[in-house]
Structure formats: C-alpha cells, structure tokens
C-alpha atoms as an extended CHARMM CRD file, in Angstrom:
* protein
*
       140  EXT
         1         1  MET       CA              4.9870000000       15.8360000000      -13.0840000000  PROA      1               0.0000000000
         2         2  PHE       CA              7.1940000000       12.7740000000      -12.8890000000  PROA      2               0.0000000000
         3         3  TRP       CA              7.8940000000       11.6750000000       -9.3300000000  PROA      3               0.0000000000
         4         4  SER       CA             11.5450000000       11.5480000000       -8.4040000000  PROA      4               0.0000000000
         5         5  LYS       CA             12.8610000000        8.6800000000       -6.2980000000  PROA      5               0.0000000000
         6         6  THR       CA             15.3370000000       11.0470000000       -4.6680000000  PROA      6               0.0000000000
         7         7  HSD       CA             12.9070000000       13.8970000000       -3.9660000000  PROA      7               0.0000000000
         8         8  LYS       CA             11.9410000000       13.9130000000       -0.2950000000  PROA      8               0.0000000000
         9         9  PRO       CA              8.3470000000       14.4680000000        0.7990000000  PROA      9               0.0000000000
        10        10  SER       CA              7.5730000000       17.5390000000        2.8720000000  PROA      10              0.0000000000
        11        11  LEU       CA              7.0580000000       17.4250000000        6.6190000000  PROA      11              0.0000000000
        12        12  GLU       CA              3.3400000000       17.5350000000        5.9160000000  PROA      12              0.0000000000
        13        13  GLY       CA              3.7780000000       14.5900000000        3.5290000000  PROA      13              0.0000000000
        14        14  MET       CA              5.6680000000       12.6090000000        6.1660000000  PROA      14              0.0000000000
        15        15  GLU       CA              2.9250000000       13.2660000000        8.7190000000  PROA      15              0.0000000000
        16        16  LEU       CA              0.3480000000       12.0930000000        6.1890000000  PROA      16              0.0000000000
        17        17  ALA       CA              2.4310000000        8.9640000000        5.5230000000  PROA      17              0.0000000000
        18        18  GLU       CA              2.5280000000        8.2200000000        9.2530000000  PROA      18              0.0000000000
        19        19  GLN       CA             -1.2170000000        8.7670000000        9.5020000000  PROA      19              0.0000000000
        20        20  CYS       CA             -1.8810000000        6.3920000000        6.5720000000  PROA      20              0.0000000000
        21        21  GLN       CA              0.4490000000        3.8250000000        8.1330000000  PROA      21              0.0000000000
        22        22  THR       CA             -1.3350000000        3.9840000000       11.4800000000  PROA      22              0.0000000000
        23        23  GLU       CA             -4.8080000000        3.8570000000        9.9290000000  PROA      23              0.0000000000
        24        24  ALA       CA             -4.0610000000        0.9520000000        7.5860000000  PROA      24              0.0000000000
        25        25  GLU       CA             -2.5450000000       -1.1070000000       10.3910000000  PROA      25              0.0000000000
        26        26  ALA       CA             -5.5540000000       -0.3460000000       12.6090000000  PROA      26              0.0000000000
        27        27  LEU       CA             -7.9960000000       -1.3380000000        9.8500000000  PROA      27              0.0000000000
        28        28  TYR       CA             -6.1800000000       -4.6360000000        9.3840000000  PROA      28              0.0000000000
        29        29  ARG       CA             -6.0560000000       -5.3350000000       13.1210000000  PROA      29              0.0000000000
        30        30  SER       CA             -9.7740000000       -4.5110000000       13.4590000000  PROA      30              0.0000000000
        31        31  GLY       CA            -10.6670000000       -7.4400000000       11.2320000000  PROA      31              0.0000000000
        32        32  THR       CA            -12.8630000000       -5.2820000000        8.9900000000  PROA      32              0.0000000000
        33        33  HSD       CA            -10.2280000000       -5.0740000000        6.2320000000  PROA      33              0.0000000000
        34        34  HSD       CA             -7.5300000000       -7.3790000000        4.9720000000  PROA      34              0.0000000000
        35        35  CYS       CA             -4.1530000000       -6.0830000000        3.8030000000  PROA      35              0.0000000000
        36        36  ALA       CA             -5.0900000000       -4.8310000000        0.3260000000  PROA      36              0.0000000000
        37        37  GLU       CA             -8.3390000000       -3.2700000000        1.5150000000  PROA      37              0.0000000000
        38        38  ALA       CA             -6.6530000000       -1.5100000000        4.4390000000  PROA      38              0.0000000000
        39        39  VAL       CA             -3.9770000000        0.0520000000        2.2090000000  PROA      39              0.0000000000
        40        40  MET       CA             -6.5360000000        1.0410000000       -0.4150000000  PROA      40              0.0000000000
        41        41  GLU       CA             -8.8500000000        2.6350000000        2.1650000000  PROA      41              0.0000000000
        42        42  ALA       CA             -6.1240000000        4.6440000000        3.9080000000  PROA      42              0.0000000000
        43        43  ILE       CA             -4.8390000000        6.0110000000        0.5890000000  PROA      43              0.0000000000
        44        44  ARG       CA             -8.3420000000        6.6280000000       -0.8210000000  PROA      44              0.0000000000
        45        45  LYS       CA             -9.3840000000        8.4980000000        2.3130000000  PROA      45              0.0000000000
        46        46  HSD       CA             -6.4230000000       10.8780000000        2.2620000000  PROA      46              0.0000000000
        47        47  PHE       CA             -5.5950000000       11.2360000000       -1.4410000000  PROA      47              0.0000000000
        48        48  SER       CA             -8.9210000000       10.7070000000       -3.2130000000  PROA      48              0.0000000000
        49        49  PRO       CA            -11.7040000000       11.3540000000       -0.6720000000  PROA      49              0.0000000000
        50        50  GLU       CA            -14.1550000000       12.1100000000       -3.4840000000  PROA      50              0.0000000000
        51        51  THR       CA            -13.8740000000        8.4690000000       -4.5690000000  PROA      51              0.0000000000
        52        52  PRO       CA            -16.6470000000        6.3950000000       -2.9800000000  PROA      52              0.0000000000
        53        53  GLU       CA            -15.6540000000        3.9570000000       -0.2270000000  PROA      53              0.0000000000
        54        54  ALA       CA            -17.1620000000        1.1840000000       -2.3530000000  PROA      54              0.0000000000
        55        55  VAL       CA            -14.0510000000        1.2820000000       -4.5590000000  PROA      55              0.0000000000
        56        56  VAL       CA            -12.1800000000       -0.4890000000       -1.7440000000  PROA      56              0.0000000000
        57        57  ALA       CA            -14.1000000000       -3.6310000000       -2.6740000000  PROA      57              0.0000000000
        58        58  THR       CA            -12.2480000000       -3.6910000000       -6.0060000000  PROA      58              0.0000000000
        59        59  VAL       CA             -9.1720000000       -5.0500000000       -4.1830000000  PROA      59              0.0000000000
        60        60  SER       CA            -11.0190000000       -7.6260000000       -2.0820000000  PROA      60              0.0000000000
        61        61  GLY       CA             -9.6220000000      -10.4870000000       -4.1450000000  PROA      61              0.0000000000
        62        62  PHE       CA             -6.0190000000       -9.5280000000       -3.3590000000  PROA      62              0.0000000000
        63        63  GLY       CA             -5.9970000000      -10.5600000000        0.3010000000  PROA      63              0.0000000000
        64        64  GLY       CA             -3.8560000000      -13.5560000000        1.1770000000  PROA      64              0.0000000000
        65        65  GLY       CA             -1.7990000000      -13.2190000000       -1.9640000000  PROA      65              0.0000000000
        66        66  SER       CA             -4.8060000000      -13.1340000000       -4.2950000000  PROA      66              0.0000000000
        67        67  GLY       CA             -6.0290000000      -16.3700000000       -2.7810000000  PROA      67              0.0000000000
        68        68  SER       CA             -3.0300000000      -18.2710000000       -4.1370000000  PROA      68              0.0000000000
        69        69  GLY       CA             -0.4540000000      -17.0080000000       -1.6810000000  PROA      69              0.0000000000
        70        70  CYS       CA              1.6580000000      -15.2600000000       -4.2780000000  PROA      70              0.0000000000
        71        71  ILE       CA              1.9660000000      -11.4480000000       -4.4750000000  PROA      71              0.0000000000
        72        72  CYS       CA              1.4820000000       -9.6600000000       -1.1510000000  PROA      72              0.0000000000
        73        73  GLY       CA             -1.9930000000       -8.1440000000       -0.9530000000  PROA      73              0.0000000000
        74        74  ALA       CA             -0.6960000000       -4.9720000000        0.6810000000  PROA      74              0.0000000000
        75        75  VAL       CA              1.6110000000       -4.4050000000       -2.3000000000  PROA      75              0.0000000000
        76        76  SER       CA             -1.2310000000       -5.1560000000       -4.7320000000  PROA      76              0.0000000000
        77        77  GLY       CA             -3.5850000000       -2.8170000000       -2.8890000000  PROA      77              0.0000000000
        78        78  GLY       CA             -0.9040000000       -0.1310000000       -2.8430000000  PROA      78              0.0000000000
        79        79  THR       CA             -0.4150000000       -0.4740000000       -6.5770000000  PROA      79              0.0000000000
        80        80  VAL       CA             -4.1340000000       -0.0880000000       -7.2580000000  PROA      80              0.0000000000
        81        81  ALA       CA             -4.3280000000        2.8660000000       -4.8660000000  PROA      81              0.0000000000
        82        82  MET       CA             -1.4900000000        4.6400000000       -6.6940000000  PROA      82              0.0000000000
        83        83  GLY       CA             -3.2950000000        4.1240000000       -9.9940000000  PROA      83              0.0000000000
        84        84  LEU       CA             -6.4940000000        5.5140000000       -8.4870000000  PROA      84              0.0000000000
        85        85  VAL       CA             -4.7540000000        8.6610000000       -7.2840000000  PROA      85              0.0000000000
        86        86  LEU       CA             -2.3310000000        9.2720000000      -10.1470000000  PROA      86              0.0000000000
        87        87  ARG       CA             -4.3170000000        8.1040000000      -13.1720000000  PROA      87              0.0000000000
        88        88  ASP       CA             -1.0680000000        8.0880000000      -15.1230000000  PROA      88              0.0000000000
        89        89  LYS       CA              0.1460000000        4.7080000000      -16.3710000000  PROA      89              0.0000000000
        90        90  LYS       CA              3.7910000000        5.6810000000      -16.7050000000  PROA      90              0.0000000000
        91        91  VAL       CA              4.1170000000        7.2220000000      -13.2460000000  PROA      91              0.0000000000
        92        92  THR       CA              2.0910000000        4.4230000000      -11.6400000000  PROA      92              0.0000000000
        93        93  ALA       CA              4.3470000000        1.8130000000      -13.2700000000  PROA      93              0.0000000000
        94        94  HSD       CA              7.4580000000        3.6720000000      -12.0960000000  PROA      94              0.0000000000
        95        95  LEU       CA              6.2030000000        3.9380000000       -8.5180000000  PROA      95              0.0000000000
        96        96  THR       CA              5.0350000000        0.3100000000       -8.5400000000  PROA      96              0.0000000000
        97        97  ARG       CA              8.5880000000       -0.8140000000       -9.3600000000  PROA      97              0.0000000000
        98        98  GLU       CA              9.8870000000        1.4410000000       -6.5940000000  PROA      98              0.0000000000
        99        99  LEU       CA              7.3650000000       -0.0260000000       -4.1270000000  PROA      99              0.0000000000
       100       100  HSD       CA              8.3750000000       -3.5900000000       -5.0390000000  PROA      100             0.0000000000
       101       101  ILE       CA             12.0750000000       -2.8120000000       -4.6360000000  PROA      101             0.0000000000
       102       102  TRP       CA             11.4670000000       -1.1370000000       -1.2730000000  PROA      102             0.0000000000
       103       103  PHE       CA              9.3080000000       -4.0450000000       -0.0930000000  PROA      103             0.0000000000
       104       104  LYS       CA             11.8760000000       -6.6560000000       -1.1420000000  PROA      104             0.0000000000
       105       105  GLU       CA             14.5740000000       -4.7170000000        0.7250000000  PROA      105             0.0000000000
       106       106  HSD       CA             12.4770000000       -5.0290000000        3.9020000000  PROA      106             0.0000000000
       107       107  TYR       CA             10.9740000000       -8.5130000000        3.5370000000  PROA      107             0.0000000000
       108       108  GLY       CA             13.1830000000      -10.2570000000        0.9760000000  PROA      108             0.0000000000
       109       109  VAL       CA             10.2910000000      -11.2340000000       -1.2980000000  PROA      109             0.0000000000
       110       110  THR       CA              6.8530000000      -10.0600000000       -2.3490000000  PROA      110             0.0000000000
       111       111  CYS       CA              5.3370000000      -13.5510000000       -2.0510000000  PROA      111             0.0000000000
       112       112  CYS       CA              2.6280000000      -13.6060000000        0.6380000000  PROA      112             0.0000000000
       113       113  LYS       CA              3.0610000000      -17.2960000000        1.4320000000  PROA      113             0.0000000000
       114       114  THR       CA              6.8130000000      -16.8930000000        1.9780000000  PROA      114             0.0000000000
       115       115  ILE       CA              6.4020000000      -13.7360000000        4.0570000000  PROA      115             0.0000000000
       116       116  ARG       CA              3.8410000000      -15.4170000000        6.2910000000  PROA      116             0.0000000000
       117       117  GLN       CA              6.2220000000      -18.3430000000        6.8600000000  PROA      117             0.0000000000
       118       118  THR       CA              9.3790000000      -16.3060000000        7.4470000000  PROA      118             0.0000000000
       119       119  HSD       CA              7.9010000000      -13.2230000000        9.1410000000  PROA      119             0.0000000000
       120       120  LYS       CA              5.1080000000      -14.7290000000       11.2460000000  PROA      120             0.0000000000
       121       121  GLY       CA              2.6230000000      -12.1570000000       12.4680000000  PROA      121             0.0000000000
       122       122  ALA       CA              4.0740000000       -9.3690000000       10.3200000000  PROA      122             0.0000000000
       123       123  CYS       CA              0.9920000000       -8.7290000000        8.1860000000  PROA      123             0.0000000000
       124       124  PRO       CA             -0.5910000000       -5.9550000000       10.2950000000  PROA      124             0.0000000000
       125       125  VAL       CA              2.7000000000       -4.0670000000       10.5250000000  PROA      125             0.0000000000
       126       126  LEU       CA              3.6950000000       -4.5290000000        6.8930000000  PROA      126             0.0000000000
       127       127  THR       CA              0.2100000000       -3.4510000000        5.8040000000  PROA      127             0.0000000000
       128       128  GLY       CA              0.7180000000       -0.1870000000        7.6480000000  PROA      128             0.0000000000
       129       129  GLN       CA              4.2480000000        0.1800000000        6.3170000000  PROA      129             0.0000000000
       130       130  VAL       CA              3.0690000000       -0.2560000000        2.7300000000  PROA      130             0.0000000000
       131       131  ALA       CA              0.3130000000        2.3300000000        3.1860000000  PROA      131             0.0000000000
       132       132  GLY       CA              2.8530000000        4.7210000000        4.6880000000  PROA      132             0.0000000000
       133       133  LYS       CA              5.3170000000        4.1380000000        1.8450000000  PROA      133             0.0000000000
       134       134  VAL       CA              2.6340000000        4.6670000000       -0.7940000000  PROA      134             0.0000000000
       135       135  ALA       CA              1.5200000000        7.8920000000        0.9290000000  PROA      135             0.0000000000
       136       136  GLU       CA              5.1220000000        9.0550000000        1.1180000000  PROA      136             0.0000000000
       137       137  MET       CA              5.6440000000        8.4040000000       -2.6020000000  PROA      137             0.0000000000
       138       138  LEU       CA              2.4030000000       10.1720000000       -3.4960000000  PROA      138             0.0000000000
       139       139  SER       CA              3.4260000000       13.1530000000       -1.3510000000  PROA      139             0.0000000000
       140       140  ARG       CA              6.5640000000       13.8840000000       -3.3600000000  PROA      140             0.0000000000
C-alpha cells in the first residue's frame, strides 16, 4: 500500500501518535536518550515491538545533528524508524520527504545548529513532535 498524504489516520492512530509524542519527549527529558534515540525507541516500541531494543543504538550517532550540527537528529531518527517499520524504500523515501517538509514548516530548517540557536530549548518538544508525526504517518 502506498501511503497517501491526504489520508487521515484513524482515531486509534491519532491516540498512538500522541502516545509516541509523549513517550519520546519523556525519554529525551530523562537524559537516557537523545533526540534520534527517543524517536526511534517510541516508534520501535509501538510499531515494531519484535525488534530488539538494541536497534536503538543504530541511531546513536545522529544526536546533535550527527555530531556536526547539521540535520536534526529527531528527523534522522524518524527516517530510520520509518525504514525499520515499512521496509519499503519507495514509501520510506516518500514519507521522509513529507517529514522534512512538515518539519521545515514548523521550524524553518532541518539544521540542528540553526534550530538550537533560533528555537532555544525546543529539542525535547520537537523530539516528541517528530515521533508523533512519524507515528501519525505510519498509522495511515
């Protein structure tokens, strides 16, 4: 099935998106996970629970804009999480573009360094928002 940008998730899907958003933000705020890890864990837990928790470590290098301050780790983690769940290159690429567009509409850029300068303290909230958006897209 090819996910439609205009198709709305069900009420159940929206509740799941809210749950992923809350959990990812809490993981980030706890200090146990950075942005990419928090998004990956929330999505893994709810969409691919059979996948071992150890897979979250595969996105550890994405925190802080992959160490260089460039692409937002939450967006990177969300992209990897979609690939984990969907296992379809075409759909994952389509949803990745949609995620980037949505993120830019909210924050202006996907550059971690810029976001941290212009939206000080936003990382916990945006981490949750990205997890929620990814869950919403996967629930369509």
